[in-house]
mmCIF file of the N, C-alpha and C atoms, coordinates in Angstrom:
data_MODEL
# 
_entry.id   MODEL 
# 
loop_
_atom_site.group_PDB 
_atom_site.id 
_atom_site.type_symbol 
_atom_site.label_atom_id 
_atom_site.label_alt_id 
_atom_site.label_comp_id 
_atom_site.label_asym_id 
_atom_site.label_entity_id 
_atom_site.label_seq_id 
_atom_site.pdbx_PDB_ins_code 
_atom_site.Cartn_x 
_atom_site.Cartn_y 
_atom_site.Cartn_z 
_atom_site.occupancy 
_atom_site.B_iso_or_equiv 
_atom_site.pdbx_formal_charge 
_atom_site.auth_seq_id 
_atom_site.auth_comp_id 
_atom_site.auth_asym_id 
_atom_site.auth_atom_id 
_atom_site.pdbx_PDB_model_num 
ATOM 1   N N  . UNK A 1 1  ? 89.814  91.045  83.664  1.00 0.00 ? 1  UNK A N  1 
ATOM 2   C CA . UNK A 1 1  ? 89.306  90.333  84.811  1.00 0.00 ? 1  UNK A CA 1 
ATOM 3   C C  . UNK A 1 1  ? 88.419  89.199  84.311  1.00 0.00 ? 1  UNK A C  1 
ATOM 4   N N  . UNK A 1 2  ? 88.584  88.051  84.916  1.00 0.00 ? 2  UNK A N  1 
ATOM 5   C CA . UNK A 1 2  ? 87.791  86.902  84.495  1.00 0.00 ? 2  UNK A CA 1 
ATOM 6   C C  . UNK A 1 2  ? 86.326  87.096  84.905  1.00 0.00 ? 2  UNK A C  1 
ATOM 7   N N  . UNK A 1 3  ? 85.445  86.339  84.261  1.00 0.00 ? 3  UNK A N  1 
ATOM 8   C CA . UNK A 1 3  ? 84.010  86.435  84.569  1.00 0.00 ? 3  UNK A CA 1 
ATOM 9   C C  . UNK A 1 3  ? 83.743  86.035  86.025  1.00 0.00 ? 3  UNK A C  1 
ATOM 10  N N  . UNK A 1 4  ? 84.464  85.032  86.504  1.00 0.00 ? 4  UNK A N  1 
ATOM 11  C CA . UNK A 1 4  ? 84.281  84.586  87.894  1.00 0.00 ? 4  UNK A CA 1 
ATOM 12  C C  . UNK A 1 4  ? 84.621  85.720  88.864  1.00 0.00 ? 4  UNK A C  1 
ATOM 13  N N  . UNK A 1 5  ? 85.717  86.420  88.592  1.00 0.00 ? 5  UNK A N  1 
ATOM 14  C CA . UNK A 1 5  ? 86.108  87.535  89.450  1.00 0.00 ? 5  UNK A CA 1 
ATOM 15  C C  . UNK A 1 5  ? 85.106  88.682  89.348  1.00 0.00 ? 5  UNK A C  1 
ATOM 16  N N  . UNK A 1 6  ? 84.588  88.925  88.143  1.00 0.00 ? 6  UNK A N  1 
ATOM 17  C CA . UNK A 1 6  ? 83.580  89.979  87.964  1.00 0.00 ? 6  UNK A CA 1 
ATOM 18  C C  . UNK A 1 6  ? 82.331  89.664  88.779  1.00 0.00 ? 6  UNK A C  1 
ATOM 19  N N  . UNK A 1 7  ? 81.933  88.394  88.801  1.00 0.00 ? 7  UNK A N  1 
ATOM 20  C CA . UNK A 1 7  ? 80.763  87.977  89.580  1.00 0.00 ? 7  UNK A CA 1 
ATOM 21  C C  . UNK A 1 7  ? 80.982  88.223  91.069  1.00 0.00 ? 7  UNK A C  1 
ATOM 22  N N  . UNK A 1 8  ? 82.170  87.905  91.545  1.00 0.00 ? 8  UNK A N  1 
ATOM 23  C CA . UNK A 1 8  ? 82.492  88.111  92.958  1.00 0.00 ? 8  UNK A CA 1 
ATOM 24  C C  . UNK A 1 8  ? 82.438  89.598  93.301  1.00 0.00 ? 8  UNK A C  1 
ATOM 25  N N  . UNK A 1 9  ? 83.019  90.420  92.452  1.00 0.00 ? 9  UNK A N  1 
ATOM 26  C CA . UNK A 1 9  ? 83.028  91.865  92.679  1.00 0.00 ? 9  UNK A CA 1 
ATOM 27  C C  . UNK A 1 9  ? 81.606  92.408  92.719  1.00 0.00 ? 9  UNK A C  1 
ATOM 28  N N  . UNK A 1 10 ? 80.755  91.943  91.818  1.00 0.00 ? 10 UNK A N  1 
ATOM 29  C CA . UNK A 1 10 ? 79.359  92.391  91.799  1.00 0.00 ? 10 UNK A CA 1 
ATOM 30  C C  . UNK A 1 10 ? 78.616  91.950  93.055  1.00 0.00 ? 10 UNK A C  1 
ATOM 31  N N  . UNK A 1 11 ? 78.846  90.725  93.500  1.00 0.00 ? 11 UNK A N  1 
ATOM 32  C CA . UNK A 1 11 ? 78.176  90.218  94.698  1.00 0.00 ? 11 UNK A CA 1 
ATOM 33  C C  . UNK A 1 11 ? 78.587  90.997  95.947  1.00 0.00 ? 11 UNK A C  1 
ATOM 34  N N  . UNK A 1 12 ? 79.815  91.486  95.953  1.00 0.00 ? 12 UNK A N  1 
ATOM 35  C CA . UNK A 1 12 ? 80.299  92.276  97.090  1.00 0.00 ? 12 UNK A CA 1 
ATOM 36  C C  . UNK A 1 12 ? 79.795  93.718  97.049  1.00 0.00 ? 12 UNK A C  1 
ATOM 37  N N  . UNK A 1 13 ? 79.184  94.116  95.928  1.00 0.00 ? 13 UNK A N  1 
ATOM 38  C CA . UNK A 1 13 ? 78.641  95.473  95.824  1.00 0.00 ? 13 UNK A CA 1 
ATOM 39  C C  . UNK A 1 13 ? 79.626  96.503  95.311  1.00 0.00 ? 13 UNK A C  1 
ATOM 40  N N  . UNK A 1 14 ? 80.696  96.042  94.675  1.00 0.00 ? 14 UNK A N  1 
ATOM 41  C CA . UNK A 1 14 ? 81.712  96.957  94.157  1.00 0.00 ? 14 UNK A CA 1 
ATOM 42  C C  . UNK A 1 14 ? 81.733  96.995  92.629  1.00 0.00 ? 14 UNK A C  1 
ATOM 43  N N  . UNK A 1 15 ? 80.581  96.778  91.997  1.00 0.00 ? 15 UNK A N  1 
ATOM 44  C CA . UNK A 1 15 ? 80.560  96.729  90.525  1.00 0.00 ? 15 UNK A CA 1 
ATOM 45  C C  . UNK A 1 15 ? 80.998  98.051  89.895  1.00 0.00 ? 15 UNK A C  1 
ATOM 46  N N  . UNK A 1 16 ? 80.871  99.155  90.625  1.00 0.00 ? 16 UNK A N  1 
ATOM 47  C CA . UNK A 1 16 ? 81.313  100.448 90.108  1.00 0.00 ? 16 UNK A CA 1 
ATOM 48  C C  . UNK A 1 16 ? 82.810  100.485 89.848  1.00 0.00 ? 16 UNK A C  1 
ATOM 49  N N  . UNK A 1 17 ? 83.555  99.684  90.591  1.00 0.00 ? 17 UNK A N  1 
ATOM 50  C CA . UNK A 1 17 ? 85.012  99.649  90.415  1.00 0.00 ? 17 UNK A CA 1 
ATOM 51  C C  . UNK A 1 17 ? 85.418  99.054  89.069  1.00 0.00 ? 17 UNK A C  1 
ATOM 52  N N  . UNK A 1 18 ? 84.551  98.273  88.477  1.00 0.00 ? 18 UNK A N  1 
ATOM 53  C CA . UNK A 1 18 ? 84.901  97.635  87.205  1.00 0.00 ? 18 UNK A CA 1 
ATOM 54  C C  . UNK A 1 18 ? 84.945  98.648  86.059  1.00 0.00 ? 18 UNK A C  1 
ATOM 55  N N  . UNK A 1 19 ? 84.409  99.833  86.286  1.00 0.00 ? 19 UNK A N  1 
ATOM 56  C CA . UNK A 1 19 ? 84.403  100.857 85.243  1.00 0.00 ? 19 UNK A CA 1 
ATOM 57  C C  . UNK A 1 19 ? 85.625  101.766 85.307  1.00 0.00 ? 19 UNK A C  1 
ATOM 58  N N  . UNK A 1 20 ? 86.471  101.544 86.296  1.00 0.00 ? 20 UNK A N  1 
ATOM 59  C CA . UNK A 1 20 ? 87.704  102.324 86.411  1.00 0.00 ? 20 UNK A CA 1 
ATOM 60  C C  . UNK A 1 20 ? 88.740  101.710 85.481  1.00 0.00 ? 20 UNK A C  1 
ATOM 61  N N  . UNK A 1 21 ? 89.372  102.539 84.637  1.00 0.00 ? 21 UNK A N  1 
ATOM 62  C CA . UNK A 1 21 ? 90.370  101.978 83.711  1.00 0.00 ? 21 UNK A CA 1 
ATOM 63  C C  . UNK A 1 21 ? 91.574  101.420 84.466  1.00 0.00 ? 21 UNK A C  1 
ATOM 64  N N  . UNK A 1 22 ? 92.249  100.430 83.888  1.00 0.00 ? 22 UNK A N  1 
ATOM 65  C CA . UNK A 1 22 ? 93.436  99.855  84.529  1.00 0.00 ? 22 UNK A CA 1 
ATOM 66  C C  . UNK A 1 22 ? 94.497  100.924 84.757  1.00 0.00 ? 22 UNK A C  1 
ATOM 67  N N  . UNK A 1 23 ? 95.137  100.859 85.915  1.00 0.00 ? 23 UNK A N  1 
ATOM 68  C CA . UNK A 1 23 ? 96.192  101.818 86.247  1.00 0.00 ? 23 UNK A CA 1 
ATOM 69  C C  . UNK A 1 23 ? 97.429  101.061 86.694  1.00 0.00 ? 23 UNK A C  1 
ATOM 70  N N  . UNK A 1 24 ? 98.558  101.667 86.478  1.00 0.00 ? 24 UNK A N  1 
ATOM 71  C CA . UNK A 1 24 ? 99.817  101.069 86.906  1.00 0.00 ? 24 UNK A CA 1 
ATOM 72  C C  . UNK A 1 24 ? 100.156 101.615 88.294  1.00 0.00 ? 24 UNK A C  1 
ATOM 73  N N  . UNK A 1 25 ? 99.511  101.038 89.316  1.00 0.00 ? 25 UNK A N  1 
ATOM 74  C CA . UNK A 1 25 ? 99.701  101.479 90.693  1.00 0.00 ? 25 UNK A CA 1 
ATOM 75  C C  . UNK A 1 25 ? 100.313 100.325 91.478  1.00 0.00 ? 25 UNK A C  1 
ATOM 76  N N  . UNK A 1 26 ? 101.371 100.597 92.234  1.00 0.00 ? 26 UNK A N  1 
ATOM 77  C CA . UNK A 1 26 ? 101.992 99.517  93.012  1.00 0.00 ? 26 UNK A CA 1 
ATOM 78  C C  . UNK A 1 26 ? 101.002 98.882  93.987  1.00 0.00 ? 26 UNK A C  1 
ATOM 79  N N  . UNK A 1 27 ? 101.093 97.575  94.109  1.00 0.00 ? 27 UNK A N  1 
ATOM 80  C CA . UNK A 1 27 ? 100.207 96.814  94.987  1.00 0.00 ? 27 UNK A CA 1 
ATOM 81  C C  . UNK A 1 27 ? 100.294 97.319  96.430  1.00 0.00 ? 27 UNK A C  1 
ATOM 82  N N  . UNK A 1 28 ? 101.493 97.688  96.863  1.00 0.00 ? 28 UNK A N  1 
ATOM 83  C CA . UNK A 1 28 ? 101.696 98.159  98.231  1.00 0.00 ? 28 UNK A CA 1 
ATOM 84  C C  . UNK A 1 28 ? 100.878 99.428  98.496  1.00 0.00 ? 28 UNK A C  1 
ATOM 85  N N  . UNK A 1 29 ? 100.822 100.332 97.523  1.00 0.00 ? 29 UNK A N  1 
ATOM 86  C CA . UNK A 1 29 ? 100.042 101.559 97.676  1.00 0.00 ? 29 UNK A CA 1 
ATOM 87  C C  . UNK A 1 29 ? 98.549  101.245 97.722  1.00 0.00 ? 29 UNK A C  1 
ATOM 88  N N  . UNK A 1 30 ? 98.079  100.367 96.853  1.00 0.00 ? 30 UNK A N  1 
ATOM 89  C CA . UNK A 1 30 ? 96.669  99.988  96.852  1.00 0.00 ? 30 UNK A CA 1 
ATOM 90  C C  . UNK A 1 30 ? 96.270  99.352  98.186  1.00 0.00 ? 30 UNK A C  1 
ATOM 91  N N  . UNK A 1 31 ? 97.151  98.518  98.710  1.00 0.00 ? 31 UNK A N  1 
ATOM 92  C CA . UNK A 1 31 ? 96.894  97.856  99.983  1.00 0.00 ? 31 UNK A CA 1 
ATOM 93  C C  . UNK A 1 31 ? 96.801  98.890  101.106 1.00 0.00 ? 31 UNK A C  1 
ATOM 94  N N  . UNK A 1 32 ? 97.697  99.859  101.106 1.00 0.00 ? 32 UNK A N  1 
ATOM 95  C CA . UNK A 1 32 ? 97.691  100.914 102.123 1.00 0.00 ? 32 UNK A CA 1 
ATOM 96  C C  . UNK A 1 32 ? 96.424  101.762 102.040 1.00 0.00 ? 32 UNK A C  1 
ATOM 97  N N  . UNK A 1 33 ? 95.981  102.065 100.817 1.00 0.00 ? 33 UNK A N  1 
ATOM 98  C CA . UNK A 1 33 ? 94.743  102.826 100.642 1.00 0.00 ? 33 UNK A CA 1 
ATOM 99  C C  . UNK A 1 33 ? 93.542  102.042 101.149 1.00 0.00 ? 33 UNK A C  1 
ATOM 100 N N  . UNK A 1 34 ? 93.522  100.745 100.862 1.00 0.00 ? 34 UNK A N  1 
ATOM 101 C CA . UNK A 1 34 ? 92.413  99.906  101.323 1.00 0.00 ? 34 UNK A CA 1 
ATOM 102 C C  . UNK A 1 34 ? 92.363  99.865  102.847 1.00 0.00 ? 34 UNK A C  1 
ATOM 103 N N  . UNK A 1 35 ? 93.514  99.752  103.495 1.00 0.00 ? 35 UNK A N  1 
ATOM 104 C CA . UNK A 1 35 ? 93.553  99.731  104.959 1.00 0.00 ? 35 UNK A CA 1 
ATOM 105 C C  . UNK A 1 35 ? 93.159  101.080 105.559 1.00 0.00 ? 35 UNK A C  1 
ATOM 106 N N  . UNK A 1 36 ? 93.357  102.158 104.812 1.00 0.00 ? 36 UNK A N  1 
ATOM 107 C CA . UNK A 1 36 ? 93.064  103.501 105.318 1.00 0.00 ? 36 UNK A CA 1 
ATOM 108 C C  . UNK A 1 36 ? 91.618  103.928 105.099 1.00 0.00 ? 36 UNK A C  1 
ATOM 109 N N  . UNK A 1 37 ? 90.836  103.133 104.367 1.00 0.00 ? 37 UNK A N  1 
ATOM 110 C CA . UNK A 1 37 ? 89.462  103.530 104.086 1.00 0.00 ? 37 UNK A CA 1 
ATOM 111 C C  . UNK A 1 37 ? 88.575  103.254 105.300 1.00 0.00 ? 37 UNK A C  1 
ATOM 112 N N  . UNK A 1 38 ? 87.866  104.281 105.740 1.00 0.00 ? 38 UNK A N  1 
ATOM 113 C CA . UNK A 1 38 ? 86.966  104.184 106.880 1.00 0.00 ? 38 UNK A CA 1 
ATOM 114 C C  . UNK A 1 38 ? 85.565  103.889 106.361 1.00 0.00 ? 38 UNK A C  1 
ATOM 115 N N  . UNK A 1 39 ? 85.093  102.668 106.567 1.00 0.00 ? 39 UNK A N  1 
ATOM 116 C CA . UNK A 1 39 ? 83.787  102.258 106.052 1.00 0.00 ? 39 UNK A CA 1 
ATOM 117 C C  . UNK A 1 39 ? 82.633  103.009 106.698 1.00 0.00 ? 39 UNK A C  1 
ATOM 118 N N  . UNK A 1 40 ? 82.736  103.284 107.996 1.00 0.00 ? 40 UNK A N  1 
ATOM 119 C CA . UNK A 1 40 ? 81.625  103.954 108.677 1.00 0.00 ? 40 UNK A CA 1 
ATOM 120 C C  . UNK A 1 40 ? 81.443  105.393 108.208 1.00 0.00 ? 40 UNK A C  1 
ATOM 121 N N  . UNK A 1 41 ? 82.544  106.045 107.829 1.00 0.00 ? 41 UNK A N  1 
ATOM 122 C CA . UNK A 1 41 ? 82.467  107.432 107.348 1.00 0.00 ? 41 UNK A CA 1 
ATOM 123 C C  . UNK A 1 41 ? 82.499  107.525 105.830 1.00 0.00 ? 41 UNK A C  1 
ATOM 124 N N  . UNK A 1 42 ? 82.780  106.415 105.162 1.00 0.00 ? 42 UNK A N  1 
ATOM 125 C CA . UNK A 1 42 ? 82.921  106.368 103.703 1.00 0.00 ? 42 UNK A CA 1 
ATOM 126 C C  . UNK A 1 42 ? 83.925  107.396 103.202 1.00 0.00 ? 42 UNK A C  1 
ATOM 127 N N  . UNK A 1 43 ? 85.066  107.428 103.864 1.00 0.00 ? 43 UNK A N  1 
ATOM 128 C CA . UNK A 1 43 ? 86.128  108.338 103.445 1.00 0.00 ? 43 UNK A CA 1 
ATOM 129 C C  . UNK A 1 43 ? 87.489  107.749 103.787 1.00 0.00 ? 43 UNK A C  1 
ATOM 130 N N  . UNK A 1 44 ? 88.507  108.332 103.210 1.00 0.00 ? 44 UNK A N  1 
ATOM 131 C CA . UNK A 1 44 ? 89.871  107.880 103.426 1.00 0.00 ? 44 UNK A CA 1 
ATOM 132 C C  . UNK A 1 44 ? 90.444  108.596 104.641 1.00 0.00 ? 44 UNK A C  1 
ATOM 133 N N  . UNK A 1 45 ? 90.895  107.850 105.631 1.00 0.00 ? 45 UNK A N  1 
ATOM 134 C CA . UNK A 1 45 ? 91.537  108.421 106.815 1.00 0.00 ? 45 UNK A CA 1 
ATOM 135 C C  . UNK A 1 45 ? 93.046  108.316 106.637 1.00 0.00 ? 45 UNK A C  1 
ATOM 136 N N  . UNK A 1 46 ? 93.698  109.454 106.522 1.00 0.00 ? 46 UNK A N  1 
ATOM 137 C CA . UNK A 1 46 ? 95.141  109.429 106.313 1.00 0.00 ? 46 UNK A CA 1 
ATOM 138 C C  . UNK A 1 46 ? 95.909  109.437 107.622 1.00 0.00 ? 46 UNK A C  1 
ATOM 139 N N  . UNK A 1 47 ? 95.353  110.004 108.667 1.00 0.00 ? 47 UNK A N  1 
ATOM 140 C CA . UNK A 1 47 ? 95.966  110.040 109.995 1.00 0.00 ? 47 UNK A CA 1 
ATOM 141 C C  . UNK A 1 47 ? 97.410  110.517 109.987 1.00 0.00 ? 47 UNK A C  1 
ATOM 142 N N  . UNK A 1 48 ? 97.759  111.339 109.045 1.00 0.00 ? 48 UNK A N  1 
ATOM 143 C CA . UNK A 1 48 ? 99.091  111.920 109.029 1.00 0.00 ? 48 UNK A CA 1 
ATOM 144 C C  . UNK A 1 48 ? 98.983  113.365 109.475 1.00 0.00 ? 48 UNK A C  1 
ATOM 145 N N  . UNK A 1 49 ? 100.066 113.861 110.043 1.00 0.00 ? 49 UNK A N  1 
ATOM 146 C CA . UNK A 1 49 ? 100.071 115.266 110.445 1.00 0.00 ? 49 UNK A CA 1 
ATOM 147 C C  . UNK A 1 49 ? 99.992  116.153 109.219 1.00 0.00 ? 49 UNK A C  1 
ATOM 148 N N  . UNK A 1 50 ? 99.514  117.359 109.442 1.00 0.00 ? 50 UNK A N  1 
ATOM 149 C CA . UNK A 1 50 ? 99.482  118.334 108.365 1.00 0.00 ? 50 UNK A CA 1 
ATOM 150 C C  . UNK A 1 50 ? 100.923 118.729 108.059 1.00 0.00 ? 50 UNK A C  1 
ATOM 151 N N  . UNK A 1 51 ? 101.392 118.369 106.875 1.00 0.00 ? 51 UNK A N  1 
ATOM 152 C CA . UNK A 1 51 ? 102.781 118.648 106.521 1.00 0.00 ? 51 UNK A CA 1 
ATOM 153 C C  . UNK A 1 51 ? 103.017 120.114 106.198 1.00 0.00 ? 51 UNK A C  1 
ATOM 154 N N  . UNK A 1 52 ? 101.946 120.848 105.949 1.00 0.00 ? 52 UNK A N  1 
ATOM 155 C CA . UNK A 1 52 ? 102.059 122.261 105.617 1.00 0.00 ? 52 UNK A CA 1 
ATOM 156 C C  . UNK A 1 52 ? 101.131 123.065 106.529 1.00 0.00 ? 52 UNK A C  1 
ATOM 157 N N  . UNK A 1 53 ? 101.489 123.200 107.803 1.00 0.00 ? 53 UNK A N  1 
ATOM 158 C CA . UNK A 1 53 ? 100.589 123.877 108.727 1.00 0.00 ? 53 UNK A CA 1 
ATOM 159 C C  . UNK A 1 53 ? 100.449 125.376 108.452 1.00 0.00 ? 53 UNK A C  1 
ATOM 160 N N  . UNK A 1 54 ? 101.437 125.951 107.803 1.00 0.00 ? 54 UNK A N  1 
ATOM 161 C CA . UNK A 1 54 ? 101.392 127.379 107.514 1.00 0.00 ? 54 UNK A CA 1 
ATOM 162 C C  . UNK A 1 54 ? 101.400 127.595 106.005 1.00 0.00 ? 54 UNK A C  1 
ATOM 163 N N  . UNK A 1 55 ? 100.794 128.696 105.601 1.00 0.00 ? 55 UNK A N  1 
ATOM 164 C CA . UNK A 1 55 ? 100.809 129.041 104.187 1.00 0.00 ? 55 UNK A CA 1 
ATOM 165 C C  . UNK A 1 55 ? 102.229 129.469 103.807 1.00 0.00 ? 55 UNK A C  1 
ATOM 166 N N  . UNK A 1 56 ? 102.697 129.002 102.662 1.00 0.00 ? 56 UNK A N  1 
ATOM 167 C CA . UNK A 1 56 ? 104.041 129.327 102.202 1.00 0.00 ? 56 UNK A CA 1 
ATOM 168 C C  . UNK A 1 56 ? 103.982 130.567 101.322 1.00 0.00 ? 56 UNK A C  1 
ATOM 169 N N  . UNK A 1 57 ? 104.859 131.501 101.586 1.00 0.00 ? 57 UNK A N  1 
ATOM 170 C CA . UNK A 1 57 ? 104.909 132.719 100.788 1.00 0.00 ? 57 UNK A CA 1 
ATOM 171 C C  . UNK A 1 57 ? 105.761 132.472 99.552  1.00 0.00 ? 57 UNK A C  1 
ATOM 172 N N  . UNK A 1 58 ? 105.203 132.784 98.387  1.00 0.00 ? 58 UNK A N  1 
ATOM 173 C CA . UNK A 1 58 ? 105.936 132.590 97.133  1.00 0.00 ? 58 UNK A CA 1 
ATOM 174 C C  . UNK A 1 58 ? 107.235 133.395 97.133  1.00 0.00 ? 58 UNK A C  1 
ATOM 175 N N  . UNK A 1 59 ? 107.196 134.580 97.709  1.00 0.00 ? 59 UNK A N  1 
ATOM 176 C CA . UNK A 1 59 ? 108.376 135.462 97.732  1.00 0.00 ? 59 UNK A CA 1 
ATOM 177 C C  . UNK A 1 59 ? 109.531 134.858 98.522  1.00 0.00 ? 59 UNK A C  1 
ATOM 178 N N  . UNK A 1 60 ? 109.208 133.979 99.473  1.00 0.00 ? 60 UNK A N  1 
ATOM 179 C CA . UNK A 1 60 ? 110.255 133.380 100.309 1.00 0.00 ? 60 UNK A CA 1 
ATOM 180 C C  . UNK A 1 60 ? 110.838 132.095 99.727  1.00 0.00 ? 60 UNK A C  1 
ATOM 181 N N  . UNK A 1 61 ? 110.296 131.623 98.614  1.00 0.00 ? 61 UNK A N  1 
ATOM 182 C CA . UNK A 1 61 ? 110.805 130.398 97.989  1.00 0.00 ? 61 UNK A CA 1 
ATOM 183 C C  . UNK A 1 61 ? 112.132 130.657 97.290  1.00 0.00 ? 61 UNK A C  1 
ATOM 184 N N  . UNK A 1 62 ? 112.938 129.607 97.179  1.00 0.00 ? 62 UNK A N  1 
ATOM 185 C CA . UNK A 1 62 ? 114.182 129.710 96.415  1.00 0.00 ? 62 UNK A CA 1 
ATOM 186 C C  . UNK A 1 62 ? 113.835 129.791 94.929  1.00 0.00 ? 62 UNK A C  1 
ATOM 187 N N  . UNK A 1 63 ? 114.768 130.209 94.118  1.00 0.00 ? 63 UNK A N  1 
ATOM 188 C CA . UNK A 1 63 ? 114.516 130.312 92.671  1.00 0.00 ? 63 UNK A CA 1 
ATOM 189 C C  . UNK A 1 63 ? 114.150 128.950 92.079  1.00 0.00 ? 63 UNK A C  1 
ATOM 190 N N  . UNK A 1 64 ? 114.807 127.902 92.561  1.00 0.00 ? 64 UNK A N  1 
ATOM 191 C CA . UNK A 1 64 ? 114.518 126.548 92.070  1.00 0.00 ? 64 UNK A CA 1 
ATOM 192 C C  . UNK A 1 64 ? 113.072 126.152 92.408  1.00 0.00 ? 64 UNK A C  1 
ATOM 193 N N  . UNK A 1 65 ? 112.640 126.451 93.636  1.00 0.00 ? 65 UNK A N  1 
ATOM 194 C CA . UNK A 1 65 ? 111.273 126.125 94.038  1.00 0.00 ? 65 UNK A CA 1 
ATOM 195 C C  . UNK A 1 65 ? 110.249 126.995 93.313  1.00 0.00 ? 65 UNK A C  1 
ATOM 196 N N  . UNK A 1 66 ? 110.600 128.237 93.036  1.00 0.00 ? 66 UNK A N  1 
ATOM 197 C CA . UNK A 1 66 ? 109.699 129.112 92.281  1.00 0.00 ? 66 UNK A CA 1 
ATOM 198 C C  . UNK A 1 66 ? 109.489 128.561 90.871  1.00 0.00 ? 66 UNK A C  1 
ATOM 199 N N  . UNK A 1 67 ? 110.559 128.061 90.276  1.00 0.00 ? 67 UNK A N  1 
ATOM 200 C CA . UNK A 1 67 ? 110.460 127.493 88.928  1.00 0.00 ? 67 UNK A CA 1 
ATOM 201 C C  . UNK A 1 67 ? 109.576 126.247 88.944  1.00 0.00 ? 67 UNK A C  1 
ATOM 202 N N  . UNK A 1 68 ? 109.735 125.401 89.959  1.00 0.00 ? 68 UNK A N  1 
ATOM 203 C CA . UNK A 1 68 ? 108.882 124.208 90.089  1.00 0.00 ? 68 UNK A CA 1 
ATOM 204 C C  . UNK A 1 68 ? 107.432 124.620 90.247  1.00 0.00 ? 68 UNK A C  1 
ATOM 205 N N  . UNK A 1 69 ? 107.185 125.634 91.047  1.00 0.00 ? 69 UNK A N  1 
ATOM 206 C CA . UNK A 1 69 ? 105.825 126.121 91.263  1.00 0.00 ? 69 UNK A CA 1 
ATOM 207 C C  . UNK A 1 69 ? 105.217 126.607 89.954  1.00 0.00 ? 69 UNK A C  1 
ATOM 208 N N  . UNK A 1 70 ? 105.982 127.349 89.188  1.00 0.00 ? 70 UNK A N  1 
ATOM 209 C CA . UNK A 1 70 ? 105.477 127.901 87.917  1.00 0.00 ? 70 UNK A CA 1 
ATOM 210 C C  . UNK A 1 70 ? 105.108 126.802 86.922  1.00 0.00 ? 70 UNK A C  1 
ATOM 211 N N  . UNK A 1 71 ? 105.860 125.690 86.943  1.00 0.00 ? 71 UNK A N  1 
ATOM 212 C CA . UNK A 1 71 ? 105.562 124.587 86.016  1.00 0.00 ? 71 UNK A CA 1 
ATOM 213 C C  . UNK A 1 71 ? 104.213 123.960 86.305  1.00 0.00 ? 71 UNK A C  1 
ATOM 214 N N  . UNK A 1 72 ? 103.797 123.944 87.565  1.00 0.00 ? 72 UNK A N  1 
ATOM 215 C CA . UNK A 1 72 ? 102.527 123.329 87.943  1.00 0.00 ? 72 UNK A CA 1 
ATOM 216 C C  . UNK A 1 72 ? 101.380 124.330 88.018  1.00 0.00 ? 72 UNK A C  1 
ATOM 217 N N  . UNK A 1 73 ? 101.689 125.598 88.063  1.00 0.00 ? 73 UNK A N  1 
ATOM 218 C CA . UNK A 1 73 ? 100.671 126.624 88.234  1.00 0.00 ? 73 UNK A CA 1 
ATOM 219 C C  . UNK A 1 73 ? 99.668  126.604 87.080  1.00 0.00 ? 73 UNK A C  1 
ATOM 220 N N  . UNK A 1 74 ? 98.388  126.582 87.416  1.00 0.00 ? 74 UNK A N  1 
ATOM 221 C CA . UNK A 1 74 ? 97.335  126.630 86.413  1.00 0.00 ? 74 UNK A CA 1 
ATOM 222 C C  . UNK A 1 74 ? 97.058  125.300 85.716  1.00 0.00 ? 74 UNK A C  1 
ATOM 223 N N  . UNK A 1 75 ? 97.762  124.253 86.088  1.00 0.00 ? 75 UNK A N  1 
ATOM 224 C CA . UNK A 1 75 ? 97.550  122.943 85.465  1.00 0.00 ? 75 UNK A CA 1 
ATOM 225 C C  . UNK A 1 75 ? 96.388  122.221 86.142  1.00 0.00 ? 75 UNK A C  1 
ATOM 226 N N  . UNK A 1 76 ? 95.650  121.495 85.354  1.00 0.00 ? 76 UNK A N  1 
ATOM 227 C CA . UNK A 1 76 ? 94.588  120.660 85.903  1.00 0.00 ? 76 UNK A CA 1 
ATOM 228 C C  . UNK A 1 76 ? 95.160  119.257 86.102  1.00 0.00 ? 76 UNK A C  1 
ATOM 229 N N  . UNK A 1 77 ? 94.431  118.435 86.834  1.00 0.00 ? 77 UNK A N  1 
ATOM 230 C CA . UNK A 1 77 ? 94.878  117.057 87.038  1.00 0.00 ? 77 UNK A CA 1 
ATOM 231 C C  . UNK A 1 77 ? 94.986  116.334 85.696  1.00 0.00 ? 77 UNK A C  1 
ATOM 232 N N  . UNK A 1 78 ? 94.087  116.619 84.774  1.00 0.00 ? 78 UNK A N  1 
ATOM 233 C CA . UNK A 1 78 ? 94.141  115.994 83.448  1.00 0.00 ? 78 UNK A CA 1 
ATOM 234 C C  . UNK A 1 78 ? 95.414  116.403 82.718  1.00 0.00 ? 78 UNK A C  1 
ATOM 235 N N  . UNK A 1 79 ? 95.774  117.704 82.788  1.00 0.00 ? 79 UNK A N  1 
ATOM 236 C CA . UNK A 1 79 ? 97.007  118.161 82.155  1.00 0.00 ? 79 UNK A CA 1 
ATOM 237 C C  . UNK A 1 79 ? 98.209  117.421 82.717  1.00 0.00 ? 79 UNK A C  1 
ATOM 238 N N  . UNK A 1 80 ? 98.233  117.259 84.026  1.00 0.00 ? 80 UNK A N  1 
ATOM 239 C CA . UNK A 1 80 ? 99.374  116.621 84.673  1.00 0.00 ? 80 UNK A CA 1 
ATOM 240 C C  . UNK A 1 80 ? 99.457  115.148 84.346  1.00 0.00 ? 80 UNK A C  1 
ATOM 241 N N  . UNK A 1 81 ? 98.310  114.457 84.282  1.00 0.00 ? 81 UNK A N  1 
ATOM 242 C CA . UNK A 1 81 ? 98.357  113.034 83.970  1.00 0.00 ? 81 UNK A CA 1 
ATOM 243 C C  . UNK A 1 81 ? 98.671  112.789 82.497  1.00 0.00 ? 81 UNK A C  1 
ATOM 244 N N  . UNK A 1 82 ? 98.242  113.701 81.622  1.00 0.00 ? 82 UNK A N  1 
ATOM 245 C CA . UNK A 1 82 ? 98.574  113.559 80.199  1.00 0.00 ? 82 UNK A CA 1 
ATOM 246 C C  . UNK A 1 82 ? 100.068 113.723 79.996  1.00 0.00 ? 82 UNK A C  1 
# 
């Protein structure tokens, strides 16, 4: 980021964002996240329905879904991003 852009970011009060490492995130997703941020509540409003209203029973999953579940089970976000 150029010095001029860094100055603008600091003046807007978002200097904390400059410490976030660069990520390969599509511009469209970043734009959608920015539009979804509620400034008055300081939180992200997703306004989507709960896609999983009921708890899913592991016993009722297909073998393929059970295998997918096992691959992610016990993983941390760091493990998954690595």
